[in-house]
Each structure stands twice: as C-alpha cells, then as structure tokens.
C-alpha positions as protocol buffer text, in pm:
chain_id: "A"
residue {
  index: 1
  type: MET
  ca { x: -2354 y: 20244 z: 9755 }
}
residue {
  index: 2
  type: ALA
  ca { x: -2290 y: 20236 z: 10110 }
}
residue {
  index: 3
  type: ASP
  ca { x: -2306 y: 20565 z: 10280 }
}
residue {
  index: 4
  type: ARG
  ca { x: -1975 y: 20624 z: 10483 }
}
residue {
  index: 5
  type: LYS
  ca { x: -1945 y: 20911 z: 10705 }
}
residue {
  index: 6
  type: ILE
  ca { x: -1706 y: 20981 z: 11003 }
}
residue {
  index: 7
  type: ASP
  ca { x: -1821 y: 20906 z: 11327 }
}
residue {
  index: 8
  type: PRO
  ca { x: -1838 y: 21200 z: 11568 }
}
residue {
  index: 9
  type: GLU
  ca { x: -1734 y: 20999 z: 11867 }
}
residue {
  index: 10
  type: THR
  ca { x: -1426 y: 20795 z: 11752 }
}
residue {
  index: 11
  type: GLY
  ca { x: -1349 y: 21025 z: 11450 }
}
residue {
  index: 12
  type: THR
  ca { x: -1311 y: 20690 z: 11242 }
}
residue {
  index: 13
  type: GLU
  ca { x: -1491 y: 20663 z: 10898 }
}
residue {
  index: 14
  type: THR
  ca { x: -1789 y: 20402 z: 10921 }
}
residue {
  index: 15
  type: THR
  ca { x: -1867 y: 20140 z: 10651 }
}
residue {
  index: 16
  type: GLY
  ca { x: -2163 y: 20271 z: 10589 }
}
residue {
  index: 17
  type: HIS
  ca { x: -2342 y: 19936 z: 10742 }
}
residue {
  index: 18
  type: ASP
  ca { x: -2636 y: 20002 z: 10992 }
}
residue {
  index: 19
  type: TRP
  ca { x: -2790 y: 19779 z: 11212 }
}
residue {
  index: 20
  type: ASP
  ca { x: -3078 y: 19913 z: 11407 }
}
residue {
  index: 21
  type: GLY
  ca { x: -2912 y: 20239 z: 11420 }
}
residue {
  index: 22
  type: ILE
  ca { x: -2561 y: 20100 z: 11526 }
}
residue {
  index: 23
  type: GLU
  ca { x: -2289 y: 20183 z: 11258 }
}
residue {
  index: 24
  type: GLU
  ca { x: -2011 y: 19975 z: 11170 }
}
residue {
  index: 25
  type: LEU
  ca { x: -1663 y: 20169 z: 11244 }
}
residue {
  index: 26
  type: ASN
  ca { x: -1398 y: 20090 z: 10925 }
}
residue {
  index: 27
  type: THR
  ca { x: -1117 y: 20062 z: 11219 }
}
residue {
  index: 28
  type: PRO
  ca { x: -780 y: 19974 z: 11053 }
}
residue {
  index: 29
  type: LEU
  ca { x: -594 y: 19675 z: 11168 }
}
residue {
  index: 30
  type: PRO
  ca { x: -262 y: 19753 z: 11351 }
}
residue {
  index: 31
  type: ARG
  ca { x: 45 y: 19804 z: 11205 }
}
residue {
  index: 32
  type: TRP
  ca { x: 240 y: 19504 z: 11349 }
}
residue {
  index: 33
  type: TRP
  ca { x: -44 y: 19267 z: 11238 }
}
residue {
  index: 34
  type: LEU
  ca { x: -31 y: 19390 z: 10907 }
}
residue {
  index: 35
  type: TRP
  ca { x: 350 y: 19367 z: 10888 }
}
residue {
  index: 36
  type: THR
  ca { x: 356 y: 19017 z: 11047 }
}
residue {
  index: 37
  type: PHE
  ca { x: 76 y: 18894 z: 10795 }
}
residue {
  index: 38
  type: TYR
  ca { x: 303 y: 19050 z: 10501 }
}
residue {
  index: 39
  type: GLY
  ca { x: 627 y: 18865 z: 10656 }
}
residue {
  index: 40
  type: THR
  ca { x: 432 y: 18524 z: 10653 }
}
residue {
  index: 41
  type: ILE
  ca { x: 318 y: 18548 z: 10274 }
}
residue {
  index: 42
  type: VAL
  ca { x: 693 y: 18652 z: 10205 }
}
residue {
  index: 43
  type: TRP
  ca { x: 816 y: 18343 z: 10443 }
}
residue {
  index: 44
  type: GLY
  ca { x: 568 y: 18093 z: 10232 }
}
residue {
  index: 45
  type: VAL
  ca { x: 677 y: 18230 z: 9913 }
}
residue {
  index: 46
  type: ILE
  ca { x: 1062 y: 18168 z: 10027 }
}
residue {
  index: 47
  type: TYR
  ca { x: 972 y: 17803 z: 10182 }
}
residue {
  index: 48
  type: VAL
  ca { x: 829 y: 17696 z: 9853 }
}
residue {
  index: 49
  type: ILE
  ca { x: 1138 y: 17780 z: 9662 }
}
residue {
  index: 50
  type: LEU
  ca { x: 1364 y: 17635 z: 9942 }
}
residue {
  index: 51
  type: PHE
  ca { x: 1173 y: 17311 z: 10067 }
}
residue {
  index: 52
  type: PRO
  ca { x: 934 y: 17031 z: 9945 }
}
residue {
  index: 53
  type: ALA
  ca { x: 605 y: 17203 z: 9912 }
}
residue {
  index: 54
  type: TRP
  ca { x: 386 y: 17109 z: 9642 }
}
residue {
  index: 55
  type: PRO
  ca { x: 228 y: 16750 z: 9615 }
}
residue {
  index: 56
  type: LEU
  ca { x: 274 y: 16561 z: 9330 }
}
residue {
  index: 57
  type: VAL
  ca { x: 147 y: 16230 z: 9193 }
}
residue {
  index: 58
  type: ASN
  ca { x: 450 y: 16045 z: 9331 }
}
residue {
  index: 59
  type: GLY
  ca { x: 631 y: 16282 z: 9561 }
}
residue {
  index: 60
  type: ALA
  ca { x: 641 y: 16623 z: 9606 }
}
residue {
  index: 61
  type: THR
  ca { x: 846 y: 16930 z: 9487 }
}
residue {
  index: 62
  type: SER
  ca { x: 1175 y: 16892 z: 9629 }
}
residue {
  index: 63
  type: GLY
  ca { x: 1297 y: 17266 z: 9639 }
}
residue {
  index: 64
  type: ILE
  ca { x: 1634 y: 17435 z: 9534 }
}
residue {
  index: 65
  type: LEU
  ca { x: 1765 y: 17294 z: 9903 }
}
residue {
  index: 66
  type: GLY
  ca { x: 1705 y: 16944 z: 9823 }
}
residue {
  index: 67
  type: TRP
  ca { x: 1616 y: 16883 z: 10196 }
}
residue {
  index: 68
  type: SER
  ca { x: 1370 y: 16630 z: 10309 }
}
residue {
  index: 69
  type: THR
  ca { x: 1311 y: 16427 z: 10681 }
}
residue {
  index: 70
  type: ARG
  ca { x: 1325 y: 16125 z: 10483 }
}
residue {
  index: 71
  type: GLY
  ca { x: 1701 y: 16239 z: 10399 }
}
residue {
  index: 72
  type: ASP
  ca { x: 1773 y: 16337 z: 10753 }
}
residue {
  index: 73
  type: VAL
  ca { x: 1663 y: 15970 z: 10857 }
}
residue {
  index: 74
  type: ALA
  ca { x: 1828 y: 15774 z: 10613 }
}
residue {
  index: 75
  type: ALA
  ca { x: 2180 y: 16008 z: 10674 }
}
residue {
  index: 76
  type: GLU
  ca { x: 2131 y: 15935 z: 11049 }
}
residue {
  index: 77
  type: THR
  ca { x: 2076 y: 15552 z: 11038 }
}
residue {
  index: 78
  type: GLU
  ca { x: 2386 y: 15518 z: 10777 }
}
residue {
  index: 79
  type: ARG
  ca { x: 2570 y: 15732 z: 11038 }
}
residue {
  index: 80
  type: VAL
  ca { x: 2478 y: 15483 z: 11304 }
}
residue {
  index: 81
  type: ALA
  ca { x: 2564 y: 15204 z: 11078 }
}
residue {
  index: 82
  type: LEU
  ca { x: 2915 y: 15305 z: 11050 }
}
residue {
  index: 83
  type: SER
  ca { x: 2951 y: 15339 z: 11427 }
}
residue {
  index: 84
  type: ASN
  ca { x: 2861 y: 14983 z: 11502 }
}
residue {
  index: 85
  type: ALA
  ca { x: 3020 y: 14837 z: 11192 }
}
residue {
  index: 86
  type: ASP
  ca { x: 3299 y: 14705 z: 11373 }
}
residue {
  index: 87
  type: MET
  ca { x: 3059 y: 14548 z: 11659 }
}
residue {
  index: 88
  type: ASN
  ca { x: 2875 y: 14392 z: 11371 }
}
residue {
  index: 89
  type: ASP
  ca { x: 3160 y: 14234 z: 11202 }
}
residue {
  index: 90
  type: SER
  ca { x: 3285 y: 14087 z: 11519 }
}
residue {
  index: 91
  type: LEU
  ca { x: 2892 y: 13994 z: 11585 }
}
residue {
  index: 92
  type: VAL
  ca { x: 2901 y: 13785 z: 11247 }
}
residue {
  index: 93
  type: ALA
  ca { x: 3234 y: 13662 z: 11314 }
}
residue {
  index: 94
  type: VAL
  ca { x: 3233 y: 13509 z: 11678 }
}
residue {
  index: 95
  type: ASP
  ca { x: 3126 y: 13142 z: 11754 }
}
residue {
  index: 96
  type: LEU
  ca { x: 2776 y: 13189 z: 11870 }
}
residue {
  index: 97
  type: ALA
  ca { x: 2857 y: 12929 z: 12168 }
}
residue {
  index: 98
  type: ALA
  ca { x: 3143 y: 13189 z: 12302 }
}
residue {
  index: 99
  type: LEU
  ca { x: 2950 y: 13479 z: 12295 }
}
residue {
  index: 100
  type: GLU
  ca { x: 2875 y: 13542 z: 12644 }
}
residue {
  index: 101
  type: GLU
  ca { x: 3236 y: 13520 z: 12694 }
}
residue {
  index: 102
  type: ASN
  ca { x: 3293 y: 13817 z: 12530 }
}
residue {
  index: 103
  type: GLU
  ca { x: 3129 y: 14062 z: 12788 }
}
residue {
  index: 104
  type: ASP
  ca { x: 3107 y: 14438 z: 12557 }
}
residue {
  index: 105
  type: LEU
  ca { x: 2994 y: 14221 z: 12255 }
}
residue {
  index: 106
  type: HIS
  ca { x: 2741 y: 14037 z: 12398 }
}
residue {
  index: 107
  type: ARG
  ca { x: 2620 y: 14349 z: 12557 }
}
residue {
  index: 108
  type: PHE
  ca { x: 2569 y: 14524 z: 12244 }
}
residue {
  index: 109
  type: ALA
  ca { x: 2430 y: 14207 z: 12112 }
}
residue {
  index: 110
  type: VAL
  ca { x: 2117 y: 14179 z: 12360 }
}
residue {
  index: 111
  type: GLN
  ca { x: 2086 y: 14589 z: 12336 }
}
residue {
  index: 112
  type: ALA
  ca { x: 2061 y: 14574 z: 11938 }
}
residue {
  index: 113
  type: GLY
  ca { x: 1859 y: 14243 z: 11936 }
}
residue {
  index: 114
  type: ALA
  ca { x: 1609 y: 14404 z: 12175 }
}
residue {
  index: 115
  type: SER
  ca { x: 1556 y: 14707 z: 11931 }
}
residue {
  index: 116
  type: VAL
  ca { x: 1523 y: 14450 z: 11642 }
}
residue {
  index: 117
  type: PHE
  ca { x: 1284 y: 14194 z: 11862 }
}
residue {
  index: 118
  type: ARG
  ca { x: 1056 y: 14516 z: 11934 }
}
residue {
  index: 119
  type: THR
  ca { x: 1087 y: 14635 z: 11569 }
}
residue {
  index: 120
  type: TYR
  ca { x: 970 y: 14317 z: 11396 }
}
residue {
  index: 121
  type: CYS
  ca { x: 871 y: 14022 z: 11647 }
}
residue {
  index: 122
  type: SER
  ca { x: 662 y: 14199 z: 11902 }
}
residue {
  index: 123
  type: GLN
  ca { x: 352 y: 14202 z: 11691 }
}
residue {
  index: 124
  type: CYS
  ca { x: 354 y: 13850 z: 11706 }
}
residue {
  index: 125
  type: HIS
  ca { x: 498 y: 13761 z: 12039 }
}
residue {
  index: 126
  type: GLY
  ca { x: 415 y: 14057 z: 12237 }
}
residue {
  index: 127
  type: ALA
  ca { x: 624 y: 14333 z: 12356 }
}
residue {
  index: 128
  type: GLY
  ca { x: 707 y: 14143 z: 12672 }
}
residue {
  index: 129
  type: ALA
  ca { x: 782 y: 13837 z: 12446 }
}
residue {
  index: 130
  type: ALA
  ca { x: 519 y: 13627 z: 12656 }
}
residue {
  index: 131
  type: GLY
  ca { x: 321 y: 13540 z: 12332 }
}
residue {
  index: 132
  type: VAL
  ca { x: -25 y: 13488 z: 12261 }
}
residue {
  index: 133
  type: GLN
  ca { x: -204 y: 13166 z: 12342 }
}
residue {
  index: 134
  type: ALA
  ca { x: -513 y: 13240 z: 12165 }
}
residue {
  index: 135
  type: SER
  ca { x: -327 y: 13306 z: 11837 }
}
residue {
  index: 136
  type: GLY
  ca { x: -60 y: 13023 z: 11895 }
}
residue {
  index: 137
  type: TYR
  ca { x: 221 y: 13278 z: 11919 }
}
residue {
  index: 138
  type: PRO
  ca { x: 482 y: 13094 z: 12195 }
}
residue {
  index: 139
  type: ASN
  ca { x: 592 y: 13222 z: 12495 }
}
residue {
  index: 140
  type: LEU
  ca { x: 977 y: 13310 z: 12471 }
}
residue {
  index: 141
  type: LEU
  ca { x: 1006 y: 13390 z: 12856 }
}
residue {
  index: 142
  type: ASP
  ca { x: 992 y: 13002 z: 12934 }
}
residue {
  index: 143
  type: ASP
  ca { x: 1205 y: 12715 z: 12898 }
}
residue {
  index: 144
  type: ASP
  ca { x: 983 y: 12527 z: 12663 }
}
residue {
  index: 145
  type: TRP
  ca { x: 1143 y: 12516 z: 12335 }
}
residue {
  index: 146
  type: LEU
  ca { x: 966 y: 12345 z: 12017 }
}
residue {
  index: 147
  type: TRP
  ca { x: 1275 y: 12343 z: 11785 }
}
residue {
  index: 148
  type: GLY
  ca { x: 1540 y: 12372 z: 12055 }
}
residue {
  index: 149
  type: GLY
  ca { x: 1656 y: 12660 z: 12307 }
}
residue {
  index: 150
  type: THR
  ca { x: 2022 y: 12703 z: 12251 }
}
residue {
  index: 151
  type: ILE
  ca { x: 2167 y: 13008 z: 12081 }
}
residue {
  index: 152
  type: GLU
  ca { x: 2266 y: 12827 z: 11771 }
}
residue {
  index: 153
  type: ASP
  ca { x: 1880 y: 12668 z: 11736 }
}
residue {
  index: 154
  type: ILE
  ca { x: 1719 y: 12995 z: 11787 }
}
residue {
  index: 155
  type: VAL
  ca { x: 1960 y: 13156 z: 11534 }
}
residue {
  index: 156
  type: TYR
  ca { x: 1842 y: 12902 z: 11274 }
}
residue {
  index: 157
  type: THR
  ca { x: 1489 y: 12978 z: 11364 }
}
residue {
  index: 158
  type: VAL
  ca { x: 1509 y: 13323 z: 11300 }
}
residue {
  index: 159
  type: ARG
  ca { x: 1697 y: 13321 z: 11003 }
}
residue {
  index: 160
  type: HIS
  ca { x: 1527 y: 13071 z: 10825 }
}
residue {
  index: 161
  type: GLY
  ca { x: 1154 y: 13057 z: 11012 }
}
residue {
  index: 162
  type: ILE
  ca { x: 902 y: 12812 z: 11045 }
}
residue {
  index: 163
  type: ARG
  ca { x: 656 y: 12660 z: 10767 }
}
residue {
  index: 164
  type: ASN
  ca { x: 700 y: 12889 z: 10519 }
}
residue {
  index: 165
  type: GLU
  ca { x: 695 y: 12919 z: 10164 }
}
residue {
  index: 166
  type: ASP
  ca { x: 972 y: 13147 z: 10100 }
}
residue {
  index: 167
  type: ASP
  ca { x: 1285 y: 12972 z: 10230 }
}
residue {
  index: 168
  type: PRO
  ca { x: 1366 y: 12643 z: 10121 }
}
residue {
  index: 169
  type: ASP
  ca { x: 1537 y: 12545 z: 10469 }
}
residue {
  index: 170
  type: ALA
  ca { x: 1248 y: 12684 z: 10684 }
}
residue {
  index: 171
  type: ARG
  ca { x: 1168 y: 12432 z: 10974 }
}
residue {
  index: 172
  type: TRP
  ca { x: 869 y: 12221 z: 10904 }
}
residue {
  index: 173
  type: SER
  ca { x: 663 y: 11984 z: 11043 }
}
residue {
  index: 174
  type: GLU
  ca { x: 209 y: 11929 z: 11076 }
}
residue {
  index: 175
  type: MET
  ca { x: 29 y: 11767 z: 11307 }
}
residue {
  index: 176
  type: PRO
  ca { x: -217 y: 11545 z: 11073 }
}
residue {
  index: 177
  type: ALA
  ca { x: -634 y: 11623 z: 11131 }
}
residue {
  index: 178
  type: PHE
  ca { x: -743 y: 11301 z: 11302 }
}
residue {
  index: 179
  type: ASP
  ca { x: -1101 y: 11430 z: 11236 }
}
residue {
  index: 180
  type: GLY
  ca { x: -1227 y: 11140 z: 10998 }
}
residue {
  index: 181
  type: ILE
  ca { x: -908 y: 10901 z: 11121 }
}
residue {
  index: 182
  type: LEU
  ca { x: -1069 y: 10897 z: 11486 }
}
residue {
  index: 183
  type: SER
  ca { x: -1415 y: 10892 z: 11625 }
}
residue {
  index: 184
  type: ASP
  ca { x: -1571 y: 11158 z: 11851 }
}
residue {
  index: 185
  type: GLU
  ca { x: -1550 y: 10939 z: 12098 }
}
residue {
  index: 186
  type: GLU
  ca { x: -1167 y: 10852 z: 12052 }
}
residue {
  index: 187
  type: ILE
  ca { x: -1078 y: 11163 z: 12023 }
}
residue {
  index: 188
  type: THR
  ca { x: -1236 y: 11278 z: 12336 }
}
residue {
  index: 189
  type: ALA
  ca { x: -1039 y: 10997 z: 12499 }
}
residue {
  index: 190
  type: VAL
  ca { x: -707 y: 11058 z: 12372 }
}
residue {
  index: 191
  type: THR
  ca { x: -795 y: 11430 z: 12476 }
}
residue {
  index: 192
  type: HIS
  ca { x: -838 y: 11293 z: 12837 }
}
residue {
  index: 193
  type: HIS
  ca { x: -523 y: 11088 z: 12822 }
}
residue {
  index: 194
  type: VAL
  ca { x: -302 y: 11389 z: 12686 }
}
residue {
  index: 195
  type: ARG
  ca { x: -416 y: 11577 z: 12977 }
}
residue {
  index: 196
  type: SER
  ca { x: -342 y: 11321 z: 13236 }
}
residue {
  index: 197
  type: LEU
  ca { x: 48 y: 11346 z: 13108 }
}
residue {
  index: 198
  type: SER
  ca { x: 28 y: 11678 z: 13270 }
}
residue {
  index: 199
  type: ASP
  ca { x: -163 y: 11582 z: 13567 }
}
residue {
  index: 200
  type: LEU
  ca { x: -462 y: 11775 z: 13454 }
}
residue {
  index: 201
  type: GLU
  ca { x: -820 y: 11685 z: 13562 }
}
residue {
  index: 202
  type: HIS
  ca { x: -945 y: 11412 z: 13337 }
}
residue {
  index: 203
  type: ASP
  ca { x: -1159 y: 11112 z: 13312 }
}
residue {
  index: 204
  type: ALA
  ca { x: -935 y: 10810 z: 13400 }
}
residue {
  index: 205
  type: GLU
  ca { x: -1144 y: 10580 z: 13226 }
}
residue {
  index: 206
  type: ALA
  ca { x: -1177 y: 10756 z: 12929 }
}
residue {
  index: 207
  type: ALA
  ca { x: -784 y: 10845 z: 12953 }
}
residue {
  index: 208
  type: ALA
  ca { x: -716 y: 10443 z: 13008 }
}
residue {
  index: 209
  type: PHE
  ca { x: -879 y: 10404 z: 12635 }
}
residue {
  index: 210
  type: GLY
  ca { x: -726 y: 10693 z: 12515 }
}
residue {
  index: 211
  type: SER
  ca { x: -382 y: 10551 z: 12592 }
}
residue {
  index: 212
  type: ASP
  ca { x: -339 y: 10291 z: 12321 }
}
residue {
  index: 213
  type: LEU
  ca { x: -499 y: 10521 z: 12038 }
}
residue {
  index: 214
  type: TYR
  ca { x: -213 y: 10782 z: 12163 }
}
residue {
  index: 215
  type: LEU
  ca { x: 53 y: 10503 z: 12150 }
}
residue {
  index: 216
  type: ASP
  ca { x: -97 y: 10412 z: 11769 }
}
residue {
  index: 217
  type: ASN
  ca { x: -150 y: 10782 z: 11652 }
}
residue {
  index: 218
  type: CYS
  ca { x: 44 y: 11042 z: 11848 }
}
residue {
  index: 219
  type: ALA
  ca { x: 347 y: 10850 z: 11975 }
}
residue {
  index: 220
  type: SER
  ca { x: 572 y: 10862 z: 11675 }
}
residue {
  index: 221
  type: CYS
  ca { x: 595 y: 11228 z: 11745 }
}
residue {
  index: 222
  type: HIS
  ca { x: 504 y: 11303 z: 12081 }
}
residue {
  index: 223
  type: GLY
  ca { x: 678 y: 10994 z: 12208 }
}
residue {
  index: 224
  type: ASP
  ca { x: 531 y: 10731 z: 12452 }
}
residue {
  index: 225
  type: ASN
  ca { x: 528 y: 10953 z: 12745 }
}
residue {
  index: 226
  type: GLY
  ca { x: 475 y: 11270 z: 12574 }
}
residue {
  index: 227
  type: LEU
  ca { x: 768 y: 11426 z: 12576 }
}
residue {
  index: 228
  type: GLY
  ca { x: 801 y: 11559 z: 12221 }
}
residue {
  index: 229
  type: ASP
  ca { x: 1058 y: 11557 z: 11987 }
}
residue {
  index: 230
  type: ARG
  ca { x: 1243 y: 11854 z: 11925 }
}
residue {
  index: 231
  type: PHE
  ca { x: 1391 y: 11743 z: 11593 }
}
residue {
  index: 232
  type: VAL
  ca { x: 1038 y: 11744 z: 11426 }
}
residue {
  index: 233
  type: GLY
  ca { x: 923 y: 12030 z: 11627 }
}
residue {
  index: 234
  type: ALA
  ca { x: 655 y: 11806 z: 11815 }
}
residue {
  index: 235
  type: PRO
  ca { x: 546 y: 11991 z: 12154 }
}
residue {
  index: 236
  type: ASN
  ca { x: 621 y: 11841 z: 12514 }
}
residue {
  index: 237
  type: LEU
  ca { x: 281 y: 11758 z: 12645 }
}
residue {
  index: 238
  type: ALA
  ca { x: 357 y: 11674 z: 12969 }
}
residue {
  index: 239
  type: ASP
  ca { x: 492 y: 11975 z: 13069 }
}
residue {
  index: 240
  type: ALA
  ca { x: 174 y: 12190 z: 13160 }
}
residue {
  index: 241
  type: ILE
  ca { x: 278 y: 12440 z: 12900 }
}
residue {
  index: 242
  type: TRP
  ca { x: 64 y: 12494 z: 12595 }
}
residue {
  index: 243
  type: LEU
  ca { x: 100 y: 12684 z: 12264 }
}
residue {
  index: 244
  type: ARG
  ca { x: -301 y: 12700 z: 12203 }
}
residue {
  index: 245
  type: GLY
  ca { x: -420 y: 12597 z: 12547 }
}
residue {
  index: 246
  type: GLY
  ca { x: -474 y: 12290 z: 12749 }
}
residue {
  index: 247
  type: SER
  ca { x: -836 y: 12282 z: 12809 }
}
residue {
  index: 248
  type: GLN
  ca { x: -1057 y: 11967 z: 12727 }
}
residue {
  index: 249
  type: GLU
  ca { x: -1207 y: 12195 z: 12423 }
}
residue {
  index: 250
  type: ALA
  ca { x: -863 y: 12320 z: 12295 }
}
residue {
  index: 251
  type: ILE
  ca { x: -695 y: 12003 z: 12291 }
}
residue {
  index: 252
  type: GLU
  ca { x: -984 y: 11866 z: 12095 }
}
residue {
  index: 253
  type: ALA
  ca { x: -991 y: 12128 z: 11879 }
}
residue {
  index: 254
  type: GLN
  ca { x: -624 y: 12055 z: 11795 }
}
residue {
  index: 255
  type: LEU
  ca { x: -681 y: 11707 z: 11746 }
}
residue {
  index: 256
  type: ARG
  ca { x: -965 y: 11770 z: 11488 }
}
residue {
  index: 257
  type: ALA
  ca { x: -829 y: 12019 z: 11279 }
}
residue {
  index: 258
  type: PRO
  ca { x: -473 y: 12115 z: 11407 }
}
residue {
  index: 259
  type: ARG
  ca { x: -371 y: 12492 z: 11349 }
}
residue {
  index: 260
  type: HIS
  ca { x: -8 y: 12530 z: 11208 }
}
residue {
  index: 261
  type: GLY
  ca { x: 186 y: 12890 z: 11283 }
}
residue {
  index: 262
  type: VAL
  ca { x: 397 y: 13027 z: 11011 }
}
residue {
  index: 263
  type: MET
  ca { x: 710 y: 13223 z: 11135 }
}
residue {
  index: 264
  type: PRO
  ca { x: 860 y: 13408 z: 10809 }
}
residue {
  index: 265
  type: PRO
  ca { x: 1216 y: 13380 z: 10748 }
}
residue {
  index: 266
  type: TRP
  ca { x: 1450 y: 13694 z: 10859 }
}
residue {
  index: 267
  type: GLY
  ca { x: 1766 y: 13607 z: 10725 }
}
residue {
  index: 268
  type: GLU
  ca { x: 1745 y: 13798 z: 10414 }
}
residue {
  index: 269
  type: ARG
  ca { x: 1572 y: 14093 z: 10546 }
}
residue {
  index: 270
  type: LEU
  ca { x: 1738 y: 14166 z: 10879 }
}
residue {
  index: 271
  type: GLY
  ca { x: 2110 y: 14044 z: 10765 }
}
residue {
  index: 272
  type: GLU
  ca { x: 2321 y: 13803 z: 10933 }
}
residue {
  index: 273
  type: ALA
  ca { x: 2452 y: 14060 z: 11248 }
}
residue {
  index: 274
  type: GLU
  ca { x: 2072 y: 14143 z: 11315 }
}
residue {
  index: 275
  type: VAL
  ca { x: 1971 y: 13775 z: 11331 }
}
residue {
  index: 276
  type: ARG
  ca { x: 2238 y: 13729 z: 11587 }
}
residue {
  index: 277
  type: ALA
  ca { x: 2169 y: 14014 z: 11757 }
}
residue {
  index: 278
  type: VAL
  ca { x: 1825 y: 13916 z: 11795 }
}
residue {
  index: 279
  type: SER
  ca { x: 1851 y: 13575 z: 11876 }
}
residue {
  index: 280
  type: ALA
  ca { x: 2088 y: 13675 z: 12162 }
}
residue {
  index: 281
  type: TYR
  ca { x: 1852 y: 13875 z: 12291 }
}
residue {
  index: 282
  type: VAL
  ca { x: 1575 y: 13623 z: 12304 }
}
residue {
  index: 283
  type: HIS
  ca { x: 1824 y: 13368 z: 12431 }
}
residue {
  index: 284
  type: GLY
  ca { x: 1866 y: 13566 z: 12771 }
}
residue {
  index: 285
  type: LEU
  ca { x: 1540 y: 13626 z: 12818 }
}
residue {
  index: 286
  type: GLY
  ca { x: 1535 y: 13323 z: 13089 }
}
residue {
  index: 287
  type: GLY
  ca { x: 1447 y: 13067 z: 12922 }
}
residue {
  index: 288
  type: GLY
  ca { x: 1746 y: 12975 z: 12681 }
}
residue {
  index: 289
  type: GLU
  ca { x: 1948 y: 12685 z: 12705 }
}
residue {
  index: 290
  type: ARG
  ca { x: 2374 y: 12600 z: 12703 }
}
residue {
  index: 291
  type: PRO
  ca { x: 2477 y: 12400 z: 12393 }
}
residue {
  index: 292
  type: ALA
  ca { x: 2457 y: 12014 z: 12481 }
}
residue {
  index: 293
  type: SER
  ca { x: 2824 y: 11992 z: 12494 }
}
residue {
  index: 294
  type: GLU
  ca { x: 2831 y: 12210 z: 12841 }
}
C-alpha cells in the first residue's frame, strides 16, 4: 500500500507516489467544479427521460415529451403550406397564358419555383440553369427549346418528363445510331455538312458530299435546312447551340452512337402547384416564349 503522509510545505496529503524524490499531492478538486460535474450527470439523466436519446434498430427512444427536430420541421412545413394554400390554389386554377397578368400570383410562382428548382432541378441543369454540355443537360437560359418554350410547353415537360419509363405521356424521341448504316466516310461527310449549317469550320467538299446523305437520313426529323422539329424534339442544327457539343468529334460521336437524355416526371412528386411554379421560374430565366397566338 502506498505510504501517504502530509506534505509539510502545503499541508496537503500526498498520494504516496514518489518519482525521484518528487511526491504527488492529493489536491482535492474545487467545490464549484465538483458541483458542476454532478449537475451535468443530473441533467443527463433528465435529458434521457424527457428527450430522444438511446438509439435503437429503427429509431431512438422518444422520451416522455415526444419532441423531435423532425417533428418541428414537419410542423413548420405544414404551417408554411397552410399559409400558402390560397396562393397555390389560385396558381393551379389560373390560365397559364394569363399568369403574368396577375402580378402578385406571378411573383409568388417565380419565387416558389426558384426554391423548387434549387431542390430538384439544379443537380442536372446547374444552380444557374446553364446546363452541363458534357452530360447533355440543356441550358435553360437561352432561347433554344427542344420541345417548345412557352409556359404551357414547359409545364408539360416538367409534369411528364422526357424518355422515362414511368409516365406514358412522357415526351419521347430517339435518334438512330448510324454506325453500320453509313460508312465512316459518309458519317464524316454528314458531320461536315451539319457544321456548315451553323457556319462552323468545315471541309466544303466533304460537306457537299454529306448534303445528299443528310437529306436522305436526317432531314425527316431535323428539316432540310437543319432547323429542327419541336414536335418530335429534334434539335435545330443551324443555330450554333449544341446540347452535347458542336466539334467534329462530338457530332460524329452522336451520329455513331447517339446518347439520349432522360428526365423524370415530376407531376406526382411535386404536385400541380409546384410544377407550375417551377415552370414559371424556368420560363422567366430569359428564354421563355410567348404563346403562338400573341
């Protein structure tokens, strides 16, 4: 057993431990520190009883108060939904073509749509809606639209999506792979012709050879002059705006083995009010079009 004694210099009992003649003092902790420590123990016991604490397989003990941060978020979400209910009902009922005429409702739709866009759309189209060309995500800031740029067109696209298997009304079109249909030389020639439509650098002789090939194989969708066809989602090839790049290599790759983007349907997940709100936001980004009747 350690030999404890009173240190003559301090009057404090030693622990009995000695290192090279240096003895360790058994100095008691300050009272305030001990009471604070005991207080934390008492608070810990009270917390475990009142609040969620012990993790279980599918959750945690709820505590006798039944409080949770998830519950707070759900309550706040419900409160905001109730406060916006009248505006959302009006947004669902309004004629989309006349939405901008109702200044308050249009402002509400755009602001709400911005939140929806950041939550559900920015992952593909980018936070600023400029798209990602390398992945084939369209730029929503320009005035080039595959399926139409009126607010009604945008609502339909958001509601049903593009080339998905979940909605029978999804917009759908596919470009065939010409690798095996056309020879390498012919694919290169068509590429030069396509680049010529946008006045990009090209081989004139090859483009002339590719012109007839284009008319035979591509014009039925993209048009004789490459202006595209929104009814089938065929891009305009003459405006120098490219979904997957306009280089010789990028166009050839798309001719050989075209990549087709897929957009999920948001109608059921978002609900009609949020579909219309995010459509109003996208329509107002800069490239939205007026209805044809205007």
